[in-house]
C-alpha positions as CSV (number, residue, x, y, z in Angstrom):
1,X,96.1,51.6,-103.7
2,X,98.9,52.2,-101.1
3,X,97.4,54.3,-98.2
4,X,99.6,57.2,-97.7
5,X,99.5,59.2,-94.3
6,X,101.1,62.8,-93.5
7,X,102.6,63.1,-97.5
8,X,101.6,65.9,-99.2
9,X,102.7,69.0,-100.8
10,X,100.6,72.4,-100.0
11,X,101.2,75.5,-102.3
12,X,100.1,78.8,-101.5
13,X,100.7,81.7,-103.9
14,X,100.0,85.5,-102.8
15,X,101.3,88.9,-103.8
16,X,104.6,89.8,-102.7
17,X,104.5,92.2,-99.3
18,X,101.0,91.1,-98.2
19,X,102.2,89.6,-95.3
20,X,102.2,86.2,-96.4
21,X,105.7,85.0,-95.5
22,X,104.5,85.5,-91.6
23,X,101.1,83.8,-92.3
24,X,103.3,81.0,-94.3
25,X,105.6,80.5,-91.2
26,X,102.8,80.5,-88.8
27,X,101.4,77.6,-90.6
28,X,104.5,75.7,-90.7
29,X,105.3,76.3,-87.0
30,X,102.0,75.2,-86.0
31,X,102.1,71.7,-88.2
32,X,105.8,71.5,-86.6
33,X,104.5,71.8,-82.9
34,X,101.7,69.3,-83.6
35,X,104.7,67.0,-84.1
36,X,104.3,66.4,-87.9
37,X,107.7,66.3,-89.8
38,X,107.4,69.5,-92.2
39,X,109.7,71.8,-94.3
40,X,109.0,74.8,-95.9
41,X,110.4,77.2,-98.9
42,X,109.6,80.6,-100.0
43,X,110.0,81.3,-103.6
44,X,110.4,85.2,-104.3
45,X,111.1,85.8,-108.2
46,X,111.3,89.5,-107.4
47,X,111.5,91.6,-104.2
48,X,109.1,94.3,-105.5
49,X,105.6,94.4,-103.2
50,X,102.7,93.2,-105.5
51,X,104.5,90.7,-107.8
52,X,103.7,86.9,-107.1
53,X,105.4,84.8,-104.5
54,X,104.7,81.1,-103.5
55,X,105.2,79.1,-100.6
56,X,105.9,75.3,-100.8
57,X,104.9,73.4,-97.5
58,X,105.9,69.6,-97.8
59,X,104.4,67.5,-95.1
60,X,106.5,63.9,-94.8
61,X,106.5,61.3,-92.0
62,X,110.4,60.2,-93.8
63,X,111.4,63.7,-93.3
64,X,111.8,64.9,-97.0
65,X,112.8,68.1,-97.3
66,X,112.4,69.0,-100.6
67,X,109.1,69.6,-102.7
68,X,107.1,66.5,-104.3
69,X,106.8,65.4,-107.8
70,X,103.0,66.7,-107.6
71,X,101.0,69.3,-105.6
72,X,98.4,68.2,-103.5
73,X,96.7,71.6,-102.3
74,X,97.2,75.0,-104.4
75,X,96.0,77.8,-102.6
76,X,95.7,80.6,-105.0
77,X,94.8,84.3,-103.5
78,X,94.6,86.7,-106.3
79,X,94.8,86.6,-110.2
80,X,98.3,87.6,-110.5
81,X,99.4,84.4,-108.7
82,X,97.1,82.1,-110.9
């Protein structure tokens, strides 16, 4: 097997309006400030508070910006986002 370093995708699912966007940006900026190439994307299917929202964080030494073809870590914060 090929060893893969700093190439993974993290998905975080929460309810819209819970401050998740701020928390996700803190995570993104923390990784970036550590020198890890990272990109993030918020997916808001609705602007109504309480509905599901997803954040995709892609870490890649090769500088990939788009989400990968598989999720390595999935964090689901409530039943609605599951």
